[in-house]
C-alpha positions, 0 to 999 in steps of 0.5 A: 468456502474455498477451503472446503472444496480444497479439503479432499484434494489437499487437507494440509492446504485446506487446514491452512486456508481455514486457519487463515480465515479464522485468523483474519476474522479474530484479529484486528488487521492494522498493517497499513498495506493490508485490507479485506476485499469483498467476497465478490473480489475473492471469487473473481480471483479464484475464477476459471481465468486462472487457467487462461494464458493471455500474453499480450493485450486485448485484441492483440494476444499471442494465444487464442481463446482470450475473448473473455479475458479481453472483456475482463481486462478492458473492463478493468482498464475503463474503470481505472480510467474513470476512477483516476482520470488517466489517459492510459492504464496498464492493469497487468503488473503483478504488484506495485513493485512490478509496476515501478519496474515497468516504468523504469524499463520504459524510460531509463537505461541501466546506470541512469539516476533515480532520486527517491525518499530514503527507506527509513524516512518512509520510502520503498524498496523498489524506489532504489534500495540496494537490496532491490533490483532498482538499487542494483540497476540504477544509480540512486540517491535519496532525499529525506523528511525534515527531522523536526517536522516529519514532513518531506523537505521539499526545498531540500529535495529540489536542491538535491535534484539540482546537485544530483541531476537525476533522470527520474524523481520518485514520490509516493511512499510506504510509511509517510502519513502526510498528504504529498505535494505532487506539484512541488515535486514536479517543479523539482523534476522540471527544473532538472529535466527529469521524469516524475514517477508518483507511486500511490501504492498505499493511497490508491483508494484515497486518491480514487475517492478524492480524499487525497490530491491526485498526481494523475495529470501532474506526474509523468507516471503514476503507479500503485497497488490495487489491494490496499486502500482500493480493496481490489484484486491483488496486483499493480497498475500503471497510469500515464499519458498516451505519449508513454503508452507504447513504451510502458506496455512494452516494458510490462510485456514482454519486458518484465512479465510473461502472461498476465495473472488474469484471475487477479485482473478480474479481481481488479475489475470487480474491486474498481467497480465497487470503488466507483460507488458513493459508499466507497467514497464514504469508506475512504473518508472514514478510513482517514477519520479513523486514522486521525482518531487513532493518532490523537488517542495514541498521542493522549497516551504519550506516544510520539506521532511522526509529523504530529498526526496523519492525513492518510490511512496510517499512523507512524509512531516513534517509540523512543521518546515514550518507551526508549527500551521497547523496540518496534519488534517487541511491540509488534510481537506483544500486540500480535499475541493480543490479537492486534496485527501491525508492523515494526517500522523504521522512523526518521533518524532511525538508530536501530536495525531495520530488522528491529527498528524504533517505530510501529506503523498502524493502518485503518483500512482493514478496521474501517472495512469491518465497520469501525468508527472513530470511537472504536479506533480510539479504543483500539489506541487504548488497547495498543497503549496497554500492551506497549506499556507492558509487553511482557505482562501476560495478564495485560495481554490476555485482557486485551485479547479478550477485548479484541475478541469482543470487538471482532464479534461486534464488527464481523468480517464476513457473514 
């Protein structure tokens, strides 16, 4: 194990790494933006490419000694093109947020206008929140989901676009459980002569497997994370047509980043290869089926499911109707004590602080990687309900923790 190699040099870090391994093995990872990569992906990310400085792009590096880095990056690019059907791919962004920055730098000037989904309705910081670089650099207004249905208000989006006249419309979300109608957003962008950026950070794997409609070929730019539902090396990706290729590449390097993290690019390449298999398509379909089972069973326990269900890998719960005195933070803390790790999350019409909001967000990518099926996810919903019904009851939490231990033994993470 990696931490055994580290121990002689740094026992403190070795202990932390060993502890993290045990934590992941012995808890249920239900944070929707997390997953468990294969040992092959982890090995690639811990490889000698961490020593390589490969500023530039394959065949056009600023340093020598990059021939094998070129092989890895080309493999990652070609596999991404096959997975998502993109004309041009940049695999160098260090994160999904860096990928979004690359697009903004490629086509926007400071002060230009962004129209994006409100963070409390499922958007993302990098889509223009004032605490983020995007909100500090550009003029941002935000659309919302329909408060009655929980679905994106596409008509309201178009009306907002016509009134605001944005330079770019951002779609793709971090806490939105329904399939996105990319074409309708593209129509709104076309109506005001705006670019369209589709951020598929959460659903890269679902799109690659064909279980969610793809924005590639619809939107001008598609960005994503490579470590969530796609289970590849940690980082980001940008996809676009060839007409934007030079501008995007220049915006990533030298515009926003220096040398790429080639060890992470290697992890991306390995993960993309794994995602090109029939087994990965089955995994993606099971991830969605598991999320639907989780949502249905939580609903049976009286929980309010935002939008009434899910088409993706995540379930968003509004605790206010069923547990008005329980905040998302209280639920998150109690569940973590029981070995179920998810996060407090804002919900549409949020009335509390974003630091202790009214909802919880639960994802099934990690559970599905461990081998959970719908029946197992329904049982997980039962466990969640037990804890949220009695978040201060130690006996309840201990009982759920015991069952979590049994489930993690039944569905081991790594052999």
